[in-house]
C-alpha positions in Angstrom: -118.4 -124.7 -119.8 -115.9 -127.1 -118.3 -115.5 -125.4 -115.0 -112.7 -123.2 -116.0 -112.8 -119.9 -114.3 -114.8 -117.2 -116.2 -113.9 -113.7 -116.8 -116.0 -110.8 -118.2 -115.2 -107.9 -120.2 -117.3 -105.1 -121.5 -117.2 -104.8 -125.3 -117.1 -101.0 -125.0 -113.9 -101.1 -122.9 -111.9 -103.4 -125.2 -110.3 -105.1 -122.3 -111.0 -107.8 -119.8 -112.7 -107.0 -116.6 -112.0 -109.6 -114.0 -113.9 -109.6 -110.7 -115.0 -112.1 -108.3 -117.9 -110.0 -107.0 -120.2 -110.2 -110.0 -120.2 -113.9 -110.8 -119.5 -117.3 -109.4 -116.5 -118.8 -111.2 -117.6 -122.3 -110.4 -121.3 -122.0 -111.3 -121.2 -119.0 -113.7 -124.1 -117.3 -111.8 -124.1 -113.6 -112.5 -125.1 -111.3 -109.5 -125.8 -107.6 -109.2 -123.1 -105.7 -107.5 -125.1 -102.5 -106.8 -128.7 -101.1 -107.1 -129.9 -100.9 -110.6 -131.9 -98.0 -112.0 -133.7 -98.6 -115.2 -134.3 -95.0 -115.7 -130.5 -94.5 -115.7 -129.7 -97.6 -117.8 -132.1 -100.2 -119.0 -129.7 -102.6 -120.8 -126.3 -104.2 -120.1 -124.1 -106.4 -122.4 -121.1 -108.5 -121.3 -118.7 -111.1 -122.9 -117.9 -114.0 -120.8 -114.3 -115.3 -121.4 -112.8 -118.6 -120.2 -109.1 -119.0 -119.6 -109.0 -121.0 -122.8 -110.3 -118.1 -124.7 -113.8 -119.3 -125.2 -116.2 -116.3 -125.2 -120.0 -115.9 -124.8 -122.0 -112.7 -125.1 -124.4 -111.9 -122.2 -127.2 -109.3 -122.7 -129.2 -108.1 -119.6 -132.5 -106.2 -120.0 -133.5 -104.2 -116.8 -137.3 -104.4 -116.4 -139.2 -101.4 -115.0 -140.9 -101.2 -111.7 -143.2 -98.3 -110.6 -140.5 -96.6 -108.5 -141.0 -93.0 -109.7 -143.9 -90.7 -109.1 -145.1 -88.3 -111.8 -143.5 -84.9 -111.5 -144.8 -81.5 -112.6 -142.2 -79.0 -114.1 -143.4 -76.5 -111.5 -144.9 -77.1 -108.1 -146.9 -73.9 -108.2 -148.3 -72.1 -111.3 -150.4 -68.9 -111.5 -152.8 -68.0 -114.3 -155.4 -65.2 -114.8 -158.6 -65.6 -116.7 -161.5 -63.1 -117.3 -164.5 -63.6 -114.9 -166.9 -63.7 -117.9 -165.1 -66.7 -119.5 -167.7 -69.0 -121.1 -168.3 -72.4 -119.5 -166.3 -75.2 -121.1 -163.5 -72.8 -122.3 -159.9 -74.2 -122.2 -158.0 -72.3 -119.6 -154.6 -74.1 -119.4 -152.8 -77.4 -119.8 -150.8 -78.9 -117.0 -148.1 -81.5 -117.8 -146.5 -84.1 -115.5 -143.9 -86.6 -116.6 -143.2 -90.1 -115.1 -139.7 -91.7 -115.6 -141.3 -95.2 -115.5 -142.6 -96.9 -118.6 -145.7 -98.6 -119.6 -148.6 -98.4 -117.2 -146.1 -97.3 -114.6 -145.4 -94.2 -116.5 -148.9 -93.4 -117.7 -150.0 -90.2 -116.0 -153.6 -89.3 -115.2 -154.9 -86.0 -113.6 -157.5 -84.9 -111.1 -158.2 -81.8 -109.0 -157.7 -82.3 -105.3 -161.1 -81.1 -104.1 -160.1 -81.3 -100.5 -157.4 -78.7 -100.9 -158.9 -76.5 -103.7 -161.9 -75.7 -105.7 -164.5 -77.4 -103.5 -167.3 -75.6 -105.4 -166.1 -77.3 -108.6 -165.8 -74.2 -110.7 -163.1 -76.1 -112.8 -162.7 -79.5 -114.3 -159.8 -81.6 -115.5 -159.6 -85.0 -117.3 -160.6 -87.2 -114.5 -157.9 -89.9 -114.3 -156.3 -91.4 -111.2 -153.0 -89.8 -110.2 -150.4 -90.2 -107.7 -149.0 -86.8 -107.0 -150.5 -83.3 -107.0 -149.4 -80.0 -108.3 -150.8 -76.8 -106.8 -152.2 -74.6 -109.6 -153.6 -71.1 -108.6 -156.0 -69.6 -111.0 -156.8 -66.0 -110.6 -160.1 -65.0 -112.1 -159.3 -61.7 -113.7 -162.1 -59.2 -112.9 -164.3 -57.7 -115.5 -166.0 -54.4 -114.7 -169.5 -55.8 -114.7 -170.8 -54.5 -111.4 -171.8 -50.9 -110.6 -171.0 -49.5 -107.2 -173.4 -49.9 -104.4 -174.3 -46.9 -102.2 -176.1 -46.7 -98.9 -177.3 -43.4 -97.5 -178.3 -43.0 -93.9 -179.8 -39.6 -92.9 -178.8 -38.4 -89.5 -182.1 -36.8 -88.5 -184.2 -38.0 -85.6 -186.7 -39.9 -87.8 -184.1 -40.9 -90.5 -185.7 -38.7 -93.2 -183.8 -36.3 -95.4 -184.1 -33.1 -93.3 -181.9 -30.6 -91.5 -182.6 -27.8 -89.1 -182.2 -24.3 -90.4 -180.2 -23.6 -87.2 -177.6 -26.2 -88.1 -174.1 -24.8 -88.0 -171.4 -25.3 -90.7 -169.8 -28.7 -90.1 -172.9 -30.4 -88.8 -173.5 -33.7 -90.5 -176.6 -34.3 -92.6 -176.1 -37.9 -93.9 -173.7 -40.8 -93.9 -172.9 -42.6 -97.2 -171.1 -46.0 -97.5 -170.0 -47.2 -100.9 -168.6 -50.5 -102.2 -168.0 -52.2 -105.5 -168.2 -56.0 -105.9 -165.6 -55.8 -108.6 -161.9 -56.4 -107.9 -158.7 -54.4 -107.9 -158.7 -51.1 -109.6 -162.4 -51.5 -110.5 -163.3 -51.3 -106.8 -161.9 -47.8 -106.5 -165.0 -45.6 -106.2 -165.2 -41.9 -106.4 -168.2 -40.1 -104.8 -169.4 -36.6 -105.8 -172.2 -34.3 -104.6 -174.3 -32.1 -106.8 -176.8 -29.4 -106.0 -177.4 -27.5 -102.8 -176.1 -24.1 -104.1 -172.9 -24.4 -102.1 -174.8 -24.9 -98.8 -173.5 -28.5 -98.4 -170.2 -30.3 -98.8 -168.9 -33.9 -99.0 -166.1 -35.2 -96.9 -164.3 -38.5 -96.4 -161.3 -40.0 -94.6 -161.0 -43.4 -96.2 -162.9 -43.3 -99.5 -165.4 -45.8 -98.1 -167.5 -43.7 -95.7 -168.5 -40.3 -96.9 -170.4 -37.6 -94.9 -172.6 -34.8 -96.2 -172.3 -31.8 -93.9 -173.6 -28.2 -93.8 -171.1 -25.8 -95.4 -173.0 -22.5 -95.1 -175.7 -21.1 -92.8 -179.2 -22.0 -93.8 -182.4 -19.9 -93.7 -185.7 -21.7 -94.2 -187.5 -18.5 -94.8 -185.2 -17.9 -97.8 -185.3 -21.5 -99.1 -187.0 -24.5 -97.5 -185.6 -27.4 -99.6 -182.6 -28.4 -101.7 -182.3 -31.0 -104.4 -179.2 -33.0 -103.9 -177.6 -35.8 -106.0 -174.9 -38.2 -104.9 -173.0 -40.1 -107.6 -170.6 -43.0 -107.0 -168.3 -43.9 -110.0 -165.8 -46.7 -110.3 -162.5 -46.8 -112.1 -163.4 -49.2 -114.8 -163.5 -48.7 -118.6 -166.1 -47.8 -119.3 -166.9 -46.6 -115.8 -170.0 -47.7 -114.0 -171.9 -45.5 -111.6 -174.7 -45.4 -109.1 -176.8 -42.4 -108.3 -179.1 -41.3 -105.6 -181.2 -38.1 -105.7 -183.2 -36.8 -102.8 -184.8 -33.5 -101.6 -183.4 -32.3 -98.3 -186.0 -30.4 -96.3 -184.9 -27.5 -94.1 -186.8 -27.6 -90.9 -187.9 -24.4 -89.2 -186.6 -23.0 -85.9 -188.3 -20.1 -84.2 -186.0 -17.3 -85.3 -188.6 -14.7 -86.5 -191.0 -12.8 -84.3 -194.5 -11.8 -85.5 -194.5 -8.4 -87.2 -197.5 -6.1 -87.3 -198.5 -4.5 -90.6 -198.4 -1.1 -88.9 -196.5 0.0 -85.8 -199.4 2.5 -85.0 -203.1 2.1 -85.6 -205.7 5.0 -85.4 -209.4 4.7 -85.1 -212.3 7.1 -84.2 -215.5 5.8 -82.6 -218.4 7.4 -80.8 -218.2 7.3 -77.0 -221.7 5.8 -76.8 -221.4 2.3 -78.2 -222.5 -1.0 -76.8 -219.9 -3.4 -75.3 -218.8 -5.8 -78.0 -218.8 -3.2 -80.7 -216.1 -3.4 -83.4 -213.2 -1.0 -83.1 -210.6 -2.2 -85.6 -208.6 -5.3 -86.5 -204.8 -5.6 -86.2 -202.7 -8.1 -88.2 -199.3 -9.5 -87.6 -197.5 -12.1 -89.7 -194.7 -14.6 -88.8 -192.4 -16.0 -91.4 -191.8 -19.2 -89.4 -193.6 -22.4 -89.9 -196.0 -24.5 -87.9 -196.4 -23.5 -84.2 -193.5 -21.2 -84.7 -195.6 -19.1 -87.1 -198.9 -19.3 -85.3 -199.8 -15.8 -83.9 -201.9 -15.0 -80.8 -203.0 -11.5 -79.9 -203.3 -9.9 -76.5 -203.6 -6.4 -74.9 -200.9 -5.2 -72.6 -202.9 -3.5 -69.9 -201.4 -0.6 -68.0 -202.4 2.1 -65.5 -204.3 5.2 -66.7 -204.6 3.9 -70.2 -208.2 2.7 -69.9 -207.2 -0.4 -71.9 -209.8 -2.3 -69.9 -212.4 -0.7 -72.0 -211.3 -2.9 -74.9 -210.7 -6.6 -75.6 -209.0 -8.4 -78.5 -209.7 -11.8 -80.1 -206.5 -13.9 -79.6 -206.9 -15.6 -83.0 -208.2 -12.8 -85.3 -206.8 -9.6 -83.8 -210.2 -8.0 -83.8 -210.5 -5.3 -81.1 -214.0 -4.7 -79.6 -215.3 -2.7 -76.7 -215.5 -4.5 -73.4 -217.1 -1.8 -71.2 -218.8 1.6 -71.6 -216.6 4.4 -72.9 -216.5 7.8 -71.4 -215.2 10.8 -73.4 -215.1 13.0 -70.3 -212.7 10.5 -68.6 -210.3 9.9 -71.5 -211.1 11.2 -75.0 -208.1 9.3 -76.5 -207.5 6.0 -74.9 -204.4 4.2 -76.0 -203.8 0.4 -76.3 -200.6 -1.6 -76.6 -201.3 -4.9 -78.4 -199.0 -7.9 -78.5 -198.5 -10.5 -81.1 -196.9 -13.7 -79.8 -196.0 -16.9 -81.6 -196.2 -20.4 -80.2 -192.6 -21.3 -80.6 -190.2 -22.3 -77.8 -189.1 -19.9 -76.6 -191.9 -17.7 -77.8 -191.2 -14.5 -79.7 -193.4 -11.4 -79.8 -193.7 -7.8 -81.0 -196.0 -4.9 -80.2 -198.0 -2.1 -81.8 -199.9 0.9 -80.4 -203.6 1.6 -81.1 -204.9 5.2 -80.7 -208.6 5.4 -80.3 -210.3 8.8 -80.6 -213.7 9.0 -78.9 -216.4 11.2 -80.4 -218.3 13.2 -77.8 -222.0 13.0 -77.5 -224.5 15.2 -75.5 -224.8 12.9 -72.5 -224.3 15.4 -69.6 -226.6 18.2 -68.2 -225.2 21.6 -67.1 -225.0 22.1 -63.3 -225.1 25.4 -61.4 -222.4 26.1 -59.0 -225.1 26.9 -56.4 -228.7 25.9 -56.2 -229.7 29.4 -54.7 -228.5 33.0 -55.1 -229.6 35.9 -52.8 -229.0 39.5 -53.9 -230.2 42.9 -52.5 -230.6 45.9 -54.8 -231.6 49.5 -54.4 -234.7 50.4 -56.2 -232.8 53.2 -58.0 -230.3 50.8 -59.5 -229.9 52.0 -63.2 -230.8 49.7 -66.0 -227.9 47.6 -67.2 -226.1 47.6 -63.8 -224.4 44.2 -63.2 -225.5 43.0 -59.8 -224.9 39.2 -59.9 -223.0 36.6 -61.7 -224.2 33.0 -61.7 -222.2 30.1 -63.0 -223.1 26.7 -64.5 -220.8 24.1 -66.0 -220.9 20.8 -68.0 -218.3 18.1 -68.4 -219.0 18.0 -72.1 -216.6 20.0 -74.1 -217.3 19.9 -77.8 -221.0 20.6 -77.2 -220.8 22.3 -73.9 -221.3 26.0 -74.8 -224.0 27.6 -72.6 -226.8 30.0 -73.3 -228.9 31.8 -70.7 -232.7 32.1 -70.2 -234.2 35.5 -69.6 -236.0 36.4 -66.4 -239.6 35.2 -66.6 -240.9 38.3 -64.9 -239.3 40.5 -67.5 -237.6 42.6 -64.7 -234.2 41.1 -65.0 -232.4 39.8 -68.1 -229.3 38.0 -69.0 -226.3 40.3 -69.5 -224.6 40.9 -72.8 -222.3 38.3 -74.3 -219.4 39.9 -72.6 -221.0 39.2 -69.2 -222.2 35.7 -69.3 -224.3 34.6 -66.4 -224.7 38.1 -65.0 -228.1 39.5 -64.1 -228.8 43.2 -64.9 -232.0 45.2 -64.5 -234.0 45.1 -67.7 -236.2 48.1 -66.9 -236.8 50.6 -64.1 -238.9 49.1 -61.4 -240.5 50.3 -58.3 -239.9 48.9 -54.9 -243.6 48.7 -54.4 -243.9 46.7 -57.4 -241.5 43.9 -56.7 -239.7 43.8 -53.4 -238.3 40.4 -54.1 -237.7 38.7 -57.5 -237.4 35.0 -57.1 -237.1 34.2 -60.7 -235.5 30.8 -61.8 -232.5 31.1 -63.9 -231.7 28.5 -66.6 -229.1 27.7 -69.2 -229.5 26.6 -72.7 -227.1 24.2 -74.3 -226.5 24.4 -78.0 -228.4 21.2 -78.4 -231.1 21.1 -75.8 -232.4 22.6 -72.5 
């Protein structure tokens, strides 16, 4: 050009655009008037015109620089996958675009391990990137875990047992349940089976359950119960866990020993050796262990002659402990006790009637050792002139007979006059002034 001032016009405008800011009229150097953006416009075309009308076309290509970071359509994305997804399965595809071109616009991806997935459950095409999108992947649960259940029995030794004296509402066991699965699958329902209505299940939070006594127990009626606890989740199909156990009902001392009979009767001779067998009493206790162990004893009292007897504490066998005496007490009576070894101890009693059989063990005794009587020699035969008396303590065998006078002068009176002496025959004073005949008695069984 010859140094004439230049003017520019854009072909698209069809008119001249004259400015002194975009070029130097003297040198023809074109300058940028504002910041360029290749991503907005990457090419410019101008026609340079001299005052003489000489034109020249100017084409400007804007070259890219790496001034744009890759951008994801969303800064946060959420996906769900099943937990049993096989390794290597394609889960999702993320996409980021870069307005730059060439290498500047070539996007590569990686997972930021500092901020997510440090355990490296997931992989992505490992290429260097400039920006990061946060992707949340929810592993959708699959019902592949059955509930877990822990039962703690609340007895002193931690075993499945409960006292028969437990009142309704008293706790038997504590059950905790959980399910490793997620969401709806973790909802667990717990049920109790067995027990014949004696036990119930209660909970406040569906996590901790309690087995409690619902009705009064009686070990003597039933000493154990088969219980089954089942925990079922809400999956399809549902999974469950079960625990079955035998609950033992422990005894309390709530039953006294009871004799087979309230009254016992036995007959024995009065002459037996100490230690001789009389009879055996038996009492039974429905309780268990020491509560059901029975010990026997005699309740001694005044005027009962119970000291004549003793009882074996373990067997209940009653034997004589001293000589018996029919004449003192023909029917001694005993009160025997049966006592258990519970705390507190319970007991019951029974009465033993012993009838003694009399034997001839006592001689007759006259009321006086000497009798003195005076008679007229003319006393008629058969006249009652004296009554002697003898007695014995024996009763069953104590009837008396009388000996006749040895000198045959006097004889025993008739039966209606026992012990009376009457003349047997007429006698002369000269013959027998004094008759000193001994008088004897005859028992029915011996002299």
